[in-house]
Each structure stands twice: as structure tokens, then as C-alpha cells.
N, C-alpha and C positions, 0 to 999 in steps of 0.2 A: 504494500500500500504506500503510495507516494503522496505526500501532503505538502502543498506550497502554502507558506504563510506570508501574507502581505501586510504592510503598514506597521511592522515592528523592527525597522532597520536599526542596525547597530552603529551606523557611521554618519548619522545626521547631526551629532552633537547634542541632540535633545535626549536627555537621559530618561525622560518619561516614556518616549517612544521606544527606546532601547529596553526599558524595564518591561514593557508590554510584550515585546518580542521574546525576550529571554524567559519571561514568566509563562508565555504560551508554550514554548518548547518544554519547559519543566513540567507543566501540568500534563502535556501529551506524553512525556516519557513515563509518567506515573500511571496514567489511565489507559493509554493506547501505545504500549511499549513496542509493538510490532510496526508502528508507522515509521517510514523513512521521511524525515522532514527536510524541506528546502526553504531557506529564509531569504526573502527579498533583501537585497543590500546594494551597495554602490558598485560592487565589482563581482565578476564571476569567480568561482573558486571555492574556498571554504574559510571559515573563521573558527576560532576556539572560544567557547563560552563557559563560564562557571555556572553550573546548575547544582541543585541540592544533592545530586548523586556524584558530583565531582566535575572536573573539566571535560568537556566533550567537543568534538569537532563537527561542525555542521556545514553542509553544502549551501552555497549561496546562489541567488538568482539576481542577475542584473536586469531590472525592469523599471521603466519610467514612462510617464506620459510624454508624448512628443507628436507634433504635427509634421515633423520632418521624415520623409521616407527613407533617408539615408541612415538614420539611426536604427541599427538592427535590433537594439533592445528597447525601442520605443513602441508605443501602442499602435501608431499608424502602420509602421512597417510590419508588425506582427499580425495585425488584422489582414493586411494584404497577403502575407505569407500563408495565412490560414485559408483564405479564399482560393489562392492559386493551388494549394495542396489538395483541395477538394477535387481538382480535375486531373491529378497525377496519380500514377500507381504508387502503392505503399513503398516500394523499393526506392523510387525517386524522392518521395517524402522523407525517407530515412537519410538519404544523402544530404538533402537540404537541412535537415535537423542537425546533422553532424557538424555543419559549419555555422550553426546559429544556436548556441547553448540556451539562450533565453527561450526561443521557440520550442526547443527540445524538452525543456523542463515543463513548460506549460502544456505541450501536446501530450506528454507521457504521464502527467500527474493524474491522480484519481479525484482529488478534491482541492479546492482553494479556500483557505481560511483568511479572513480579512478583518483587521482590527482598526484600520483607518487612522493610525496614530492616536487613537483614543477619542478624539473629538473633531477630527478634520472632515468628517462627512457632514458638512454644514456650510452655511454661508456667512459664518461669523468672522472669518479671517479675511478672505479675499475671493473675488470671482475665479481667479486663476487656481487657487487651492481647491476650490469646490470642483472646478472643471477637471483637475487632475484626478481627484478621487472618483468621480463618475467615469472617466475614461478607463481607469484600471478595472473597475467592476464590470463595465460593459464589455471590455475585452474578454474577461473570463467567461461571461455568459455567452458571448459570440462564439467562443471556442467550444461551447457545449459542456463546460465543466461545472459541477455543482459548486455553488458559491455559498459559503457560510459567513454570515456577518457576526463576528465574535462580540462579546459584551463591550459596548461602546456607547458614547453619547451621540444622539441624532439631532441635528438642527442646532440652532434655529435655521429655518428655511424661509427666506424673505421674498422670493419671487415665485410667481405662478409657474414659470418655465422650470425653475429649480425643483419645485414640488412635483411636477409631472415626471421629471427625470428620475427623481428619487423613488417615486411610486412605482415606476417601471422596474427599477432595480430590485427594490425590496419585494415586490410581488413575485419576482422570478427567483429569489434566493431560496436555497434549500433549508436553511435554518437561520433564524434571526434572534439575536439576544441583545438586551440593553443592560447597562450597568447603573441606570438611574432609577430611583425609587418610583418616580411617576413616568418612566420612559414608555411603558406599554400604552398608557392612556394618552400620552402626548402623540405618539405615532398614530394611533387609531383616530385621534381627533383631527390630525393634520392631513392624513393620507387616506383617500377613499379606497375601498376594496380590501382592507386588511382584516375585515371582520372574521374571515375564515382562516386567517393565518395565525398559527400559534407563535407568540412572541415570548421568549423566556427572559426572566430577570435574574441576573447573576452579578455578584460584586466584582469590582475591578480586579482583573487577574493579577495585577502587580502587588496586591496584598500578600501574595505568596512568594514574592521574589526573595531569593536567598542572599543574605549579606555575604560579601567576599572580603575576608580579613585582609587588612593592610598591615604589612610587617612592622613598620616603625610608626609609633604613635607618640606625639609629644607628651611630656608629663602633665601639662596643664589640661589635657583631654582625659586623663585617666581618673576615674572616680575615686580610687583609693589613694591618689597622690595629690589631688587638688583640694584647696581649702574652701572654695566657694562653688556656686552652681555654674554649669556651662549651658549657655543659651545659644541655640542655633538660629540663624536668620537667613533664609533664602530670599534673594533680591532678584526680581524679574526684570531683565533688560527690556522686555516688551512693554512694561509699564513705566520703567524708570526714565527712559530716554525718548519715548515716542509720544506723540499727541494722543490724548485719551480718546479712544474710539469705543469704549465699553460703557460709557455713562457712569463713571465713578462719582461717588459723592464726596470723595476726598482727593487731595492733591498727593499723589503717590510718593514722589521724592520727599516732600515735606513730612509725610507720615513715617517714612523710613528713618529720617533723621530723628524724629521724636521717639521712635522705638529704640534706636541705638542709644539715645541719651537715657531713656528709662532703664534699659538693661544694664548699662554701665554705672548707673547710680546705685544698683544693688551691691552691697558690700562684698568685695572680693570676687564678684562675678566675672567670668570670661565670656566674650561674645565671639562666636564663630560664624563668619559670613560664608554661605554655601551656594555656589553657583550650581544650577541643575541643567542649564543649557550651556554646553561648552563650545568653543570655536571649532569649526571644521573647514577643510579646504573644499571649495566648490569646484565643479567641473571646469570652470574657466580660470582656475588657479587662485582666485581671490578667497579671502577668509571671511566667514560669516561673523555677524555680530553675536554676542553671547552675554550670559549673566556675569561672566568674568569681569567685563569692563565696568558694569554697574557696581560690583563688589569692590573693585579696585578704587573706584571714585569715592565710595563711602569710607573705605579704609584710609585713603589719603587725607580725608577731611578730619578724621577722628583719632588717628594713631598718635599724633603728638600730644593730645590731651589725655589719652589713656594708654600710655606706652605699656606694651607687653600684656594688655588685657583685651585687645581687639585683634582678631586674626582672620585671614581669608584662605580658604582652600585654594591651592594652586597645583598645577601638574596635570597629568593625564589619568583620569579615572573612568571606570565604567559604572553602570547603574548600581551594580552590586557592591562595589567598593565605596561609592558615595553613601549608599545605605548603611554600610558598616560604620562609617565615620559619623553619620547622623545618629547612629545608635548610642554614641557616647554622651549625647546631650541629655540634660534634665528637662528642658523645655524647648519647643521648636516653633518657629513662625515661618510662613512661606506663602508666596503667591503662585508657585508652580505646584500644581496639585499632586504630582507624583513625588515631589520632595516631601510633601505633607504625608502622603501615604507611606513613604519610607519610614517616617517617624511614628505615625499612629500604629503601624503594623509591628512596631517594636515597643509598644505600650508607653510611648512618650507623649505626655500632654502637649497638645499642638493647637496653635491658632492658624487655621487654614483660611487665608485671606482671599475671599472669593471675588473675582472680577467677572465671572460668567455663571450661568445656571448649573454648569456641570458639578461645581463643588457641592452644592446642597443636594443635588440628585444622587451623586456617587456616595457621599458620606452618609446620607440618610438611609440608603439601601444597606449600608454596612452598620447602621445603628449608631453612627458617630456624628449626627447632625449638630450636637451641642458644641462641636469644635469648629464649626463654620463661623467665620467673622466676615460679615457681608460688607463689601466696600462700595456697593452700588447705591445704597440708599441710607448710609449712615454718615454722621459728621466725624471729624477727627476725634473729638472728645468721646463720642460714643464708641468708636473703634478702640481707642486706647483703654477705655474703661473695661470693655469686654476682654481685651488681652490680659489686663492685670487680674481680672477675676479668674480667667483660665489658669494663669500662673499660680494664683493663690490656692486653687483647688488641689494642686500638687498630687499627693499620694492617693487621694480619693479618685482622681481622674485616672491615674495609672492603674489602679485596681479594676476600675470599670473597663478600661481598654483590654486588660488581661482576659476578662471574661468574654469580651466581644471577639477577640482574635480567633479563638478556636471555632466559633460559630461561623465567622466569615470564611475561614479556610474550608470548613465542611461544605458550605454552600457552593463554593467554586468547584470543589472536587465532585460534588453531586452533578453540577452542570456538565462537566467533562465526562464523567462516568455514565450518567443516565440519559443524557441528551445527545452529546456529541459522539461518544463512542459508538452507539448503535448506528448512527448515520455513516460513520467512517467504515465500520466493519461491513456494512451492507453495500458499500460502493463497489 
């Protein structure tokens, strides 16, 4: 059984996307161990990943949306290749596949699982992003492959044309799952014709991501060596440097400065700035923007006033190793949802600073809605007050998270074992 996984690339710099891809592989290895998995990534070949059973090597598939025919791993080229192959004998199709690994992987797979980067199957970011997501899913369906939409956030969809396209894709999918508490109702209310389609609700797969230990950890991070609390703060470059397109009720850079000041006013506290989107080299050779720049800007502003008490992660990390480092914190704040999931899934009281609906939907389904700090309709004072209350809840919040963690893990396993496995085994 060959399974292709889309939307969980390990080379985009976005560790939330990487966490979803690695988590999907891990859950499949536990519940469908006979599956041969192929992961969409930037290059053909293979990569090594840390899963709960150890380090494994996984085949990769180079695949991307493209209007250019010359791009052999682009959606337009692959659609044409599929159409031409329909008129060729199988032997000639095999020859064509041998010189185009992207087409070979898609042609020979049994099913395609798509997580859409968690929340990219929507019109919230840009028309181009939405177009890319639709192109990939339509290619899979055109190839006649079963398409599984793994637990993810759908929408918002803001145009009639977008809704029609989404409806066509979802109605043809073999399995549809949402990670939002009200995701089933939202899909049914927005998209006609879904009444007969079973839509499953499953917590975000990354709640099960395994931390990857980092060999050398500074003494100020170790609980048994430090004298005060360690507070982790993820700063989103998306919100820090760019014009607000999410309708926030707060000025995000100002809020971050207030949070830093509050944290470092706590006696003997250390503050760890945690980027969760790291820089990566694009196809044209340029480097992407990332949370690193935002963290460095805040570090430069405060490090002279609080020497040796404010720090920023630097270097090359994957989603598992960042989760391991987050696990040293006593309290965590973040506007990247998977940075918050990395903390919450390790029983760390967390202020998940929500800039979109996905935070409340995802964390409510996991029973963790009390840790959502809404940025869209609250003032600075209200946000800071809620953060301080969450911090003060301390051990009580940690104990509550400990109880929720096993329930979330069981529900994800149930989805893979009782809903996804029967479909895969039957393909």
C-alpha cells in the first residue's frame, strides 16, 4: 500500500506544517504499519525524521502548483502527462514515469492524504495560496486517486467562486475530517450537498508529535538548576512586521513589548523568545522572512536592560527539537498555534494568542479553550489581564492539561485506527 501525504512539508521553515507532516507519519506507523509513505517536500529523494519509534527515512515527492508546462513537478505538467498517458500503452507509460518521479509517485500510489498545512485550505491568507491548495487537490482527483482530507481547518471562504470550488473538492473526497470543535457545522452551513457526507472531528495531529532531545541545554533552561521561572514567548513575524489584515483589537508589536516587560518584572524570571517559522531558501535563491527577525528585534530592544535574562533560540531546529526546548518552560505564550500546541501537549500552561478562528476551534475540540487569548476583539489591558490570570493558575492548569492529554491522544488514535485504516486497507 502506497500512501502520499500532502501539505506536511519539512522544508518550508514553518514548523507547524512540519509538525503536521511528521505527526501524520507517526500516527500511520502506529495504526497502519504496512503502509509505505511518501511525503511531499521540496526535493525528490528521501529525508530522515525523528518519530516516536526512532529515526526513520522517508521517501519524498516533489510536487507544487504551477501554470508552467515546463515544470515537470508542477500541477499543469502532471495533468497533461496524465491525459497523454490515457492514450498510451502501459509499457510506454512506465517509460514516461521512469523519467518523471513526481508523476510516478502519484500514478502508483493507492491513496493521497492531504492536511493543507493545517489551515491553508481557505481564503484567509491570499488568493494565490487558496489557488495552490485547490490545484493540488484537483490534480489528485483528476488522477482518479482517493483523496483524504486529514483533520484541518476549513475556511473562511469569502467568494462564491471559492465556495463552489471547495464544494466540488470536498464532495469528491473519500474521507473528510476537521480539527475544529464547530468544523462539521460550519462546513455543512457553508457548502451545499454535504448532508450525506460523513465528516469526522479529530484533534490536531500535532498533539502527538514526539519531542526530539537537544544534546546541550543551557543551565538557565534546566528546572533543577535555575532559581526563577522560565517563560517562553513565540513572536509571529506575520503579525509583528506586517499590516494587520486579521482585524486585531490590539497593536501586536506594542502588546509584545508589554508582555516582555511583564515577564521580566517577575523576580529572577528568564524569558525565552521562540521562533516557530524559520528562514528557508526559496527556489529563486532568496531567503524567506521568519519569526527569527521578529525575535531578534525584540531581543535587541531589551537585552541591555535585562542582561542574561532574555534569550532567543537560534540555529537550525526541526519541529520536534523546538518542542523539546519549549518543554523546559513553566509558562508559554504564542501566536503560532503549533508552538502553543507544542507547549499544551507537554502540560505547560499556555496563552494561545488567537488572530484567527482556528485557535478557538482547535483548542476547544481538545478541551483547552480556556487557554485561548483572543486578540481580535479585546483591548491591550484585557489581553494582559487574561495572560496574568493564566500565569497565576500555575499548577492547577498543569494538572488539568495532564488529564486532557491522554484523552486527546486517544481520540487521534481512534480516528486513524477506526476511520482511516479501514479506508486504506480497502484501497
